[in-house]
C-alpha positions as CSV (number, residue, x, y, z in Angstrom):
1,M,29.6,2.5,10.8
2,N,26.7,0.2,10.2
3,R,24.3,1.0,7.4
4,I,20.8,0.4,6.4
5,A,19.6,0.4,2.8
6,L,16.2,1.9,2.0
7,V,14.7,1.0,-1.4
8,M,12.2,3.3,-2.6
9,H,10.5,5.1,-5.5
10,T,11.5,8.6,-5.8
11,T,7.9,9.8,-5.2
12,S,7.5,7.7,-1.8
13,Y,6.1,9.6,1.2
14,G,7.6,7.6,3.9
15,A,11.4,8.3,3.5
16,D,11.7,10.8,6.0
17,G,10.3,8.5,8.7
18,F,12.7,5.7,8.0
19,V,15.5,7.9,7.7
20,A,14.8,9.2,11.0
21,A,14.3,5.8,12.4
22,C,17.8,4.7,11.1
23,S,19.4,7.7,12.6
24,R,17.9,6.7,16.2
25,V,19.8,3.4,16.1
26,G,23.0,5.1,14.9
27,A,22.9,3.6,11.5
28,A,23.7,5.5,8.4
29,V,21.5,5.4,5.3
30,V,21.8,4.3,1.8
31,L,19.1,5.6,-0.3
32,A,18.4,3.3,-3.5
33,S,15.8,5.0,-5.6
34,D,14.7,5.3,-9.2
35,R,15.5,9.0,-9.4
36,C,16.6,10.6,-12.6
37,H,19.0,13.0,-14.0
38,V,16.5,15.8,-14.0
39,L,15.8,15.5,-10.4
40,D,19.5,15.2,-9.6
41,R,19.8,18.9,-10.9
42,S,17.2,20.0,-8.5
43,W,17.6,17.8,-5.4
44,H,20.8,17.1,-3.1
45,W,21.0,13.4,-2.7
46,P,23.5,11.9,-0.3
47,A,26.9,11.1,-2.0
48,D,26.6,7.2,-1.6
49,S,22.8,7.1,-2.8
50,L,22.0,4.4,-5.7
51,V,20.3,4.8,-8.8
52,I,18.3,1.6,-9.5
53,D,15.9,0.3,-12.1
54,F,12.8,-1.3,-10.8
55,A,12.3,-2.8,-14.4
56,D,15.5,-4.9,-13.7
57,P,14.9,-6.2,-10.2
58,D,18.1,-8.4,-10.4
59,A,20.3,-5.6,-11.3
60,A,18.6,-3.4,-8.8
61,A,19.4,-5.8,-5.9
62,A,22.9,-6.5,-7.2
63,A,23.5,-2.7,-7.0
64,I,22.7,-2.7,-3.5
65,A,24.4,-5.8,-2.3
66,A,27.6,-4.4,-4.3
67,A,27.4,-1.2,-1.9
68,D,28.3,-3.5,1.1
69,S,31.7,-3.1,2.5
70,E,33.7,-4.6,5.5
71,T,34.2,-1.0,6.9
72,A,30.5,0.1,6.2
73,P,28.6,-3.1,6.3
74,I,24.7,-3.1,5.4
75,R,22.7,-4.7,8.1
76,A,19.4,-4.5,6.8
77,V,17.7,-3.5,3.6
78,L,14.2,-2.2,3.9
79,P,11.5,-1.2,1.3
80,V,9.8,2.3,1.6
81,G,6.3,1.5,0.5
82,G,5.3,-0.1,-2.9
83,E,5.5,-3.7,-3.9
84,L,8.5,-3.3,-6.4
85,P,10.8,-1.8,-3.5
86,A,9.9,-4.6,-1.3
87,K,10.6,-7.2,-4.0
88,V,14.0,-5.6,-4.6
89,A,14.6,-5.1,-0.8
90,A,14.3,-8.7,-0.2
91,A,16.3,-9.9,-3.1
92,A,19.2,-7.6,-2.1
93,A,18.9,-8.9,1.6
94,R,19.4,-12.4,0.4
95,R,22.3,-11.6,-1.5
96,L,24.0,-10.2,1.7
97,G,23.1,-13.1,3.6
98,L,20.3,-11.3,5.7
99,A,17.1,-12.4,6.8
100,A,14.7,-11.9,3.9
101,N,11.5,-13.5,2.4
102,A,12.1,-16.3,-0.5
103,P,12.0,-14.7,-4.0
104,E,8.9,-16.7,-4.9
105,A,7.1,-15.3,-1.9
106,M,7.9,-11.8,-2.7
107,A,6.8,-12.6,-6.2
108,A,3.5,-13.6,-5.3
109,A,3.1,-10.6,-2.9
110,A,4.0,-8.1,-5.6
111,N,1.6,-9.5,-8.3
112,K,-2.0,-9.9,-7.5
113,L,-2.6,-12.8,-9.9
114,A,0.3,-14.7,-8.5
115,M,-1.1,-14.0,-5.1
116,R,-4.6,-15.2,-6.0
117,K,-3.3,-18.3,-7.6
118,R,-0.7,-19.2,-4.5
119,L,-3.6,-18.6,-2.3
120,A,-6.0,-20.9,-4.3
121,A,-3.4,-23.6,-3.9
122,S,-3.4,-23.3,-0.1
123,P,-5.0,-26.4,1.9
124,D,-5.7,-24.1,4.8
125,P,-9.4,-23.7,5.4
126,D,-8.6,-20.1,6.8
127,V,-7.5,-19.1,3.5
128,V,-10.6,-17.5,1.7
129,Q,-10.5,-15.2,-1.1
130,P,-12.9,-14.0,-4.1
131,R,-13.2,-16.1,-7.1
132,F,-11.0,-14.9,-9.9
133,T,-9.9,-15.0,-13.4
134,D,-7.5,-13.3,-15.6
135,I,-7.4,-12.0,-19.2
136,E,-5.4,-10.1,-21.8
137,R,-5.3,-6.4,-21.5
138,D,-6.7,-5.8,-25.0
139,A,-9.4,-8.8,-24.7
140,D,-12.9,-8.1,-26.3
141,A,-15.2,-7.0,-23.6
142,G,-18.1,-8.8,-24.9
143,S,-16.4,-12.1,-24.8
144,V,-15.0,-11.3,-21.5
145,A,-18.6,-10.9,-20.0
146,D,-19.6,-14.0,-21.5
147,A,-16.8,-16.0,-20.1
148,I,-17.0,-14.4,-16.3
149,A,-20.7,-14.9,-16.4
150,A,-21.0,-18.4,-17.6
151,A,-17.5,-20.2,-17.4
152,T,-15.4,-18.9,-14.5
153,G,-18.0,-18.6,-11.8
154,V,-16.9,-15.0,-11.0
155,G,-20.3,-13.4,-12.2
156,F,-21.3,-10.0,-11.5
157,P,-20.9,-7.7,-9.6
158,C,-17.1,-8.0,-10.1
159,V,-13.9,-6.0,-9.8
160,V,-11.2,-5.4,-12.2
161,K,-7.6,-4.9,-11.1
162,P,-3.9,-4.5,-12.5
163,L,-1.6,-7.1,-11.4
164,M,1.0,-4.6,-10.0
165,L,-0.4,-1.3,-9.1
166,S,-1.1,-0.5,-5.4
167,G,-3.4,2.2,-3.4
168,S,-6.5,1.1,-5.3
169,R,-5.0,2.5,-8.4
170,G,-6.9,1.1,-11.5
171,V,-9.3,-1.1,-9.4
172,M,-13.0,-0.7,-10.6
173,R,-16.3,-2.4,-9.9
174,A,-18.5,-3.7,-12.9
175,D,-22.3,-4.7,-12.4
176,D,-23.0,-5.9,-15.7
177,P,-21.5,-6.4,-19.1
178,A,-21.8,-2.4,-20.0
179,T,-20.0,-1.5,-16.9
180,L,-17.4,-4.1,-17.5
181,A,-16.6,-2.9,-20.9
182,A,-16.2,0.6,-19.8
183,A,-13.7,-0.4,-16.8
184,L,-11.8,-2.8,-19.0
185,A,-11.3,0.1,-21.4
186,R,-10.4,2.4,-18.9
187,L,-7.8,0.2,-17.1
188,S,-6.4,-0.8,-20.5
189,R,-5.7,2.9,-21.2
190,L,-3.9,3.3,-17.7
191,L,-1.9,0.0,-18.4
192,A,-0.9,1.4,-21.9
193,D,0.9,4.3,-20.1
194,P,4.5,3.8,-20.6
195,A,5.5,5.0,-17.3
196,V,3.1,2.3,-15.9
197,R,4.1,-0.6,-18.0
198,R,7.9,0.0,-17.8
199,P,8.9,-1.5,-14.4
200,D,6.6,-4.9,-15.7
201,P,5.4,-5.0,-19.2
202,V,4.3,-8.6,-18.8
203,A,2.1,-7.8,-15.9
204,A,0.7,-4.7,-17.5
205,D,-0.5,-7.0,-20.7
206,R,-3.0,-8.8,-18.2
207,I,-6.1,-7.8,-15.9
208,L,-7.4,-9.6,-12.9
209,I,-11.1,-10.1,-12.5
210,E,-12.5,-11.2,-9.4
211,S,-15.8,-11.7,-7.6
212,F,-16.9,-8.5,-5.6
213,V,-16.8,-9.3,-1.8
214,P,-19.7,-7.3,0.0
215,G,-19.2,-6.2,3.7
216,P,-16.9,-3.9,5.7
217,E,-13.2,-3.9,5.1
218,F,-10.4,-4.1,7.7
219,A,-6.8,-3.9,7.7
220,V,-4.1,-6.1,9.6
221,E,-0.6,-4.3,10.2
222,G,1.8,-6.9,11.4
223,I,5.4,-8.0,11.4
224,L,6.6,-11.6,10.8
225,T,9.2,-13.3,12.7
226,R,10.3,-16.7,11.6
227,G,6.6,-17.1,10.2
228,H,4.9,-16.0,13.2
229,L,2.7,-12.9,12.7
230,H,2.8,-10.3,15.5
231,V,-0.2,-8.0,14.7
232,V,0.5,-4.5,15.8
233,A,-3.0,-2.9,14.7
234,L,-6.3,-4.1,13.3
235,Y,-7.9,-1.1,11.7
236,D,-11.5,-0.5,10.9
237,K,-12.3,1.1,7.6
238,P,-15.6,2.8,8.6
239,D,-16.4,4.2,5.2
240,P,-18.0,1.6,2.8
241,L,-16.1,0.7,-0.2
242,D,-18.4,-0.4,-2.5
243,G,-17.2,1.3,-5.9
244,P,-17.2,2.2,-8.5
245,T,-13.8,2.9,-7.4
246,F,-12.2,2.2,-4.2
247,E,-10.8,5.3,-2.8
248,E,-9.8,4.6,1.0
249,T,-10.3,7.4,3.5
250,L,-10.6,6.3,7.3
251,Y,-8.3,3.9,9.1
252,V,-9.3,3.6,12.8
253,T,-7.7,1.3,15.6
254,P,-8.5,-0.5,17.7
255,S,-11.3,-2.4,15.8
256,R,-14.8,-2.1,17.2
257,L,-15.6,-5.7,15.9
258,R,-16.3,-8.2,18.4
259,A,-12.9,-9.7,19.9
260,D,-13.7,-13.4,18.3
261,D,-14.4,-11.9,15.0
262,Q,-11.0,-10.0,15.2
263,Q,-9.3,-13.2,15.9
264,R,-10.8,-14.8,12.7
265,I,-9.6,-11.9,10.7
266,V,-6.1,-12.1,12.1
267,A,-6.0,-16.0,11.7
268,T,-7.1,-15.2,7.9
269,A,-4.2,-12.8,7.5
270,A,-1.7,-15.1,9.1
271,A,-2.9,-18.1,6.9
272,G,-2.7,-15.9,3.9
273,A,1.0,-15.0,4.8
274,R,2.0,-18.5,5.3
275,A,0.0,-19.7,2.0
276,L,2.5,-17.1,0.2
277,G,5.5,-18.4,2.0
278,L,6.2,-15.1,3.9
279,E,8.4,-15.5,7.0
280,T,9.8,-12.0,8.0
281,G,9.4,-8.4,8.0
282,P,6.3,-6.1,7.6
283,V,2.8,-7.3,6.2
284,H,0.0,-5.3,5.3
285,A,-3.4,-7.2,4.5
286,E,-6.8,-6.0,3.7
287,L,-9.7,-8.2,4.3
288,R,-13.5,-8.1,3.8
289,W,-15.9,-9.3,6.4
290,N,-18.8,-11.0,4.5
291,D,-21.5,-13.0,6.4
292,G,-19.3,-13.9,9.4
293,Q,-16.4,-14.9,7.2
294,P,-13.1,-12.9,6.5
295,A,-11.9,-13.0,2.9
296,I,-8.3,-11.8,1.7
297,I,-8.5,-8.7,-0.6
298,E,-4.7,-7.8,-0.7
299,L,-1.8,-9.1,1.1
300,A,1.4,-7.1,0.8
301,A,4.9,-8.0,2.1
302,R,5.6,-4.2,3.1
303,S,4.3,-1.9,5.9
304,I,1.2,0.3,5.4
305,G,1.4,3.0,2.6
306,G,1.4,6.7,2.3
307,L,2.0,8.5,5.7
308,C,-0.3,6.2,7.7
309,A,2.4,4.8,9.8
310,R,2.0,8.0,11.7
311,S,-1.2,6.8,13.3
312,L,0.5,4.2,15.2
313,R,2.8,4.6,18.4
314,F,4.5,2.2,20.4
315,A,6.3,1.8,23.8
316,D,8.7,4.6,24.5
317,G,7.3,6.7,21.8
318,L,8.7,4.6,19.0
319,S,7.1,5.0,15.5
320,L,6.3,2.1,13.2
321,E,9.3,2.9,11.2
322,D,11.3,2.5,14.3
323,V,9.6,-0.9,15.0
324,V,10.2,-2.2,11.5
325,V,14.0,-1.1,11.4
326,R,14.8,-2.5,14.8
327,H,13.0,-5.7,14.1
328,A,15.2,-5.9,11.0
329,L,18.1,-5.6,13.3
330,G,17.0,-8.3,15.5
331,D,15.1,-6.7,18.2
332,A,11.4,-7.9,19.2
333,V,8.3,-6.1,18.4
334,P,7.3,-3.9,21.2
335,A,3.8,-3.2,22.4
336,R,1.5,-0.5,21.0
337,E,0.3,2.5,22.8
338,R,-3.3,1.7,24.2
339,R,-4.9,4.9,23.0
340,A,-7.1,4.6,20.0
341,S,-5.8,6.4,16.9
342,G,-6.5,6.7,13.2
343,V,-5.7,8.6,9.9
344,M,-7.8,10.1,7.3
345,M,-6.5,10.0,3.7
346,I,-8.0,13.0,2.5
347,P,-9.9,12.4,-0.9
348,V,-9.0,14.1,-4.1
349,P,-11.4,17.1,-4.2
350,A,-11.9,16.6,-8.0
351,R,-13.6,14.5,-10.6
352,V,-11.1,15.1,-13.3
353,P,-7.4,15.8,-13.1
354,S,-7.0,19.5,-11.4
355,A,-4.3,21.7,-10.2
356,L,-4.4,22.4,-6.5
357,R,-4.9,26.3,-6.4
358,A,-5.4,26.9,-2.6
359,V,-6.0,25.1,0.8
360,D,-7.8,26.7,3.5
361,G,-8.9,25.6,7.0
362,V,-6.0,23.8,7.9
363,D,-5.3,25.7,11.1
364,D,-8.9,25.2,11.9
365,A,-8.9,21.4,11.2
366,R,-5.7,21.1,13.5
367,S,-7.6,22.6,16.3
368,V,-10.2,20.1,16.4
369,D,-9.9,18.2,19.8
370,G,-8.1,14.9,19.4
371,V,-6.5,15.8,16.0
372,D,-2.7,15.5,16.2
373,D,-1.8,16.8,12.9
374,V,-2.8,17.7,9.4
375,V,-0.5,17.2,6.5
376,I,-1.1,18.6,2.9
377,A,1.0,16.2,0.8
378,T,0.2,17.9,-2.7
379,R,1.9,21.2,-3.3
380,I,0.1,24.2,-4.7
381,G,0.1,24.1,-8.4
382,E,0.7,20.2,-8.5
383,T,-1.9,18.2,-10.3
384,L,-4.6,16.1,-8.5
385,T,-5.8,12.9,-10.2
386,P,-8.7,11.0,-9.0
387,L,-8.9,7.3,-9.0
388,P,-8.7,4.9,-10.8
389,E,-5.9,6.7,-12.6
390,G,-4.5,8.7,-9.6
391,S,-1.7,7.4,-7.3
392,H,-1.3,10.3,-4.7
393,Y,-3.3,11.5,-1.9
394,T,-4.3,15.0,-1.2
395,G,-3.0,14.6,2.4
396,F,-3.5,13.1,5.8
397,I,-5.4,13.8,8.9
398,F,-4.1,11.9,12.1
399,A,-6.0,11.8,15.4
400,S,-5.9,9.9,18.8
401,G,-8.0,9.5,21.8
402,D,-9.7,7.4,24.5
403,T,-11.9,5.5,22.1
404,A,-12.1,4.6,18.5
405,A,-15.5,6.4,18.1
406,G,-13.8,9.6,19.3
407,V,-11.0,9.2,16.9
408,E,-13.5,8.7,13.9
409,H,-15.5,11.7,15.0
410,A,-12.3,14.1,15.2
411,L,-11.2,13.0,11.6
412,R,-14.4,13.6,10.2
413,T,-14.8,17.0,12.0
414,A,-11.2,18.0,10.6
415,A,-12.0,16.9,7.1
416,G,-15.2,19.0,7.1
417,R,-13.2,22.1,8.0
418,L,-10.8,21.9,4.9
419,R,-11.5,23.8,1.7
420,F,-9.7,23.1,-1.6
421,T,-9.7,25.2,-4.6
422,V,-8.7,23.4,-7.7
423,A,-8.7,24.2,-11.5
424,P,-9.5,21.5,-14.0
425,L,-6.5,21.0,-16.4
426,V,-7.1,22.4,-20.0
427,A,-6.3,20.1,-22.8
428,V,-3.9,21.4,-25.2
429,T,-4.6,20.8,-28.8
430,R,-2.5,21.8,-31.9
């Protein structure tokens, strides 16, 4: 039987969708994850699952490739969310002789500073991005403020970012030296966390600082085939993302931007993918529209994160996971359904780390006209941590309809019917 290897963090949201997509093409699944022995006592993993260490991507890729056999060949290796799984999946695919992006392209897509440098080196005029610099994690905030104001041209307002985290984790806006010092101190504490540092301690010791790009934000979801970008969705992000942190909420497609402006955004995303050297597989790009010019904010060699893929449906009822799996096996990308659709990533209902005690109004939210589903991803009793330290969503609301405006209204109405009860965590002292 043919098999497909899925590379994932143990905490990934989207595994079920990819496992189901593999099943629908008649392929068995090899799960490669960073699970630990403690979880092994509580969860039943398939017998041929692999334990890998993202801190050693070469060894992780080798372990996946070693699972290949003549009687049960691995026909594709796919990431389930996150830049590190994407990097390991591509390396394993290359070891197996499968279509995959080059290591240097994946390294650039997995590291925000490497991405910025590679984009900056592109001669393509469509490749536009913020001004940027990088500093050591423990650099003196006062000297950094002087440097970005006087030497690098980044200036204020600016945005500080970790090099290797996703989902806006650790990303903060600074408007002056005082807020920059506070943001750097906060990000430095996050990057000192052993669990954050372990996968890439070198990247964790540097911080990216880039100019803040004002304007509305958009997301391009696409799939590359021999370097050609097939766009499956251009999402509007109707809520302003101006800081001080950048918690994403609404994604709605099709975009309500003018058609020629949409084409410019797509052209910039495609140019960015070429500049990184990406040639195959899913791409998720985030861009700002500033005074008639799209600028690349992020560009990842993976599909959209969380459960957001559920907001897209394709011909014959296929999901985005179906499309990614089948594309990896050589199929063409099908057309997407013409109905408007969208997702709301439910904001964390707390300003400090808190335990979720109760969720009310879910059935009421599901009853809103146009709402397809409401998924609460956090279990009762689990901790909700807001950005910039947090890494998980409270849940997701999905909607579809005849117009993007109607979808947005349904998502906002449903969100207004949810009620969360939380309890701030109490610090334990000795």
